[in-house]
N, C-alpha and C positions, 0 to 999 in steps of 0.2 A: 504494500500500500504506500502511495506517495505521501510525503510530508508537505508538499507544496499546496498552499491554499490559493485558489484562483477562481475565476468565474465558473469553471467546469466542475468544481468540487460539489456543487449543489445538485448535479445531475443524478438521475436514477435510470436504471436500465430501460424502464418503460416509457421514458420521455420520448416525444416525437423526434425523428431524425433532424427535422428543421431546427428545433430548439437546441439540439446537440451541436449542430453546425454553427448556429448563431453564437453560442457560448464559446466554441472553439475559436471562431473568428475574433470575438471580443477579447478572449484571453491572449491570443497572438498579438493583436494590435496593442493591447495594454502593456504586455511585456516588452515589445519593441519600443514603444513610446517611453516607457519608464527608463529603459537602458539609454536611449538617446538623451532624455532629460538629464539623467545622472552624468553622462559623459560630457555634455555641453556645460553643465554647471561646474564639474570638477576641472575640466581642461581649459575652459575659457570664461568662467563666471558669466555664462550666457544662459538665458531661459529659452525654452523651445518657442514660445510666442515671438520673442525678439528675433530669433533665428528665422522663423517663418516670415516675419515682416520684412527683414532684409532680403530674404530669398525672393519674395515677390518683386521687390524693387530691382534686384539684380536682373530679373527677367524682363524688365520694362525700363530700358535705358532713358526713355523720354519722361519717365515718372508716372505716377498714378495719383488719382484723387484719393482723399481719405475714404470716400464712399466705395470706390473700386477696391481699395485695400480691405475694407470691411467685408465686402462680398466675397472676394477671393479667399480670405482667411476664415470666412464663415463665423465671424464674431461681431459683437456690437460696435457701433461707432465710438462709444465711450472707452472700450478696451483699446481700440486703435489710437485714440487721442492720447491716452496715458503712455502707451509705448512710444508714440511719436515724440512726445515731449522729452522723454528720457534720452532718446536717440539724437535729438537735436542738441540737447545739452552736452552730449558726449562727442558731438561733431561728426556723427556717422551719417546723418541725413540732413537735407535742407527742405524747408517748407516754404513755398512761394504762393502767394495769393493769385488766383486766376483773375486776369483783367476783366473788369465789368461784372465781377461776381465776388462780393466781399465775404461770402460764406464758404467758398470752395478754395481748397488749397491743393497744389500739386506737390507731391513728395518725391524726392530723388535721393539717390545715394551720393554722398560726397566721395572724393578720392580716398580719404581715410576709411570711409565705410566700405568701399569696394575692396580695398586691400585687406581689411579685417575679415570681411565676409569670405573672400577667396580662401584665406587660411582656414577658417572654420568650416567652410563647405567641403574642403578636401578631407578634413578629419571626419566630418559627418558621413561622407560617401564611404570612407574606409570602414566606419563602424557598421553601416548598413550592409556592406559587402561581407564583413565578418559574420554578421547574423544570418544572412540569407544566401551566402555564397555556396553553401553545400548543395543547393538546388542546381541541377544542370539546365541547359537552355530548353530542353524538352519539358522538364518539370515546370519551368517558369512559364513557357508558352501555354501549357495546359492549365495551369493555375490562373493565369491572366484571362484566358478564354472563359473559364468557369466563373470567375469573379465578375467578368463583364456581363454574363447572363444574369447574375444576381443584381448587379447595379441597374441594368436595364429593366428588370422586373420591378425593382423598388421605384424607379423613376416613372414607370408607366402604370403602376397599379392604381386603380381608381380609389382605393381606400385611403390613399395618402394624398 
């Protein structure tokens, strides 16, 4: 019997296979996220939300509005504003008001932000590869296809 307590420990043999799958997915996601959070904190004194924020900007060289960042990160505007204020203070991002719209700001990475993000992103990639690298290309392709089916079902199911 395993001594690990996670989402799957509450399962019983008679539970529906869909429930078992859901809890396995949740467990894997939670374990990977925890490991990444811990590594970011220990190695770079960085939180995962801050890393995600910088990652979004790195992929949008012309910048993003605060609203776009909120949608991409799937968090509230208040969360984004707090992170942005910290990153501005640290010189990692710039916020510029959009002409003719006093309520909208465009956020971009500074050169310092780009340099720091590049270093952190390389480590992040290494950690992900260490966790998932035992899967070969066929495993990954199969898993990606199966998860796409799940994603499409969730996105198109009328109960949601």
